[in-house]
N, C-alpha and C positions, 0 to 999 in steps of 0.2 A: 083482871086487872094489872097484869104482869106486862110490862113494857118489853119490846123486842130490841135488845141490845145488839143482835146479832146483825140486824139490818143496817144500822149506823157504824160508820167506820169507827174503829178505835184508832185515837191518836198515837199509841204506842206501838199500833202494828207496823208502821213503817220503822220505827226505830228498832223494834224486833228484828225486821227482816234484814237492816242493815247490820246490827250486831252479828247476826248469824253470818252474813257473807264475810265481815270482817274476820269471824272466828275462822271459817272456813278457809279464806286466804291465807290466816296466819299458820294454819295445820299444812296447808299446802307448801308453802314456805319452809316449815319445818322438815316436811318429808324430802324436799329438793335439797334443802343443806344436808340433810343425813346421807342421801345418794352421793352429793358431791365428796363430803368426808370419806364416804367408804371407797370411791373411786380414785380420789386424788390423794396422794401423800402430803402430810402437811410438814413443813420444814420450819423447824423452829432452833434458833440460835440459845445454847445453854451459856447463861452467865453466871460466872461464880462470882457470888455476892461479896465475899470475904477478900477477893483478890482484886478489888477495882483500885483505880487511882485516885488520889486525892483531889476533892473538888478543885482547889486551886490549881492544880495542873490542867485540868480539862477546861474551865473556864477562864483561866487567868491570860491565854494567850490571844484572847479577842480583843485585840486593841485597835482595830480598824473601826472607823466610824464614817457613816455615809452621811455627812453633813457638810454644807456647803456655807461658810461665812464670809460675807464681803466685808473686811475690815477697812480697806483703802477707797477713800473717796473717788480718786481716780479710776481705779479698776470698775467701782460701781457706774461711773458716768461712762466708761467705755461699754459696759454690759448694757446700759439704757438706749445708747445710741446705736448698738447693734440691733436691739429691738425695734427701735423706731424705723431704722433703714429697712429691716427686714418687713414690717408692717407696710410701710409705704411702697415696698417692690411688691408685696403681694396684691396691694389695691390696684397698683399700676397695671400688674400683670392680668388681673381680671377686669378692671373697668379703664385700662388705658385709653381706648379709642374715645369712649364716652369724655374722659377727662379732657384731651385734646380736641375735642370739639367745643366744649365749654370754653377752654380757653382762648380758641380762635375767635368764637363769637363774642367775647370780651374785647377783643383787639379791634 
């Protein structure tokens, strides 16, 4: 009365196969990295930790901000008008013939 478990596929078999493939690829990557390390010299810059400049000197000179603020109403109006003119020019460029035909039919 012993059931044959070998005939029915085990759910974990696929996971075991995937895990083996992942481990094999990881081993292959480690071997390729070791070969690269042996053939290519690595260049690293040595930093003297005790001889670094103060943080204020390194980060204090970054005063440039990439912000656009529109404080003046006239300037804002000009920007909006330029955008509207650009939008209508684009529409006229793509749909100019159709717009002119519609306007001519209205007359």
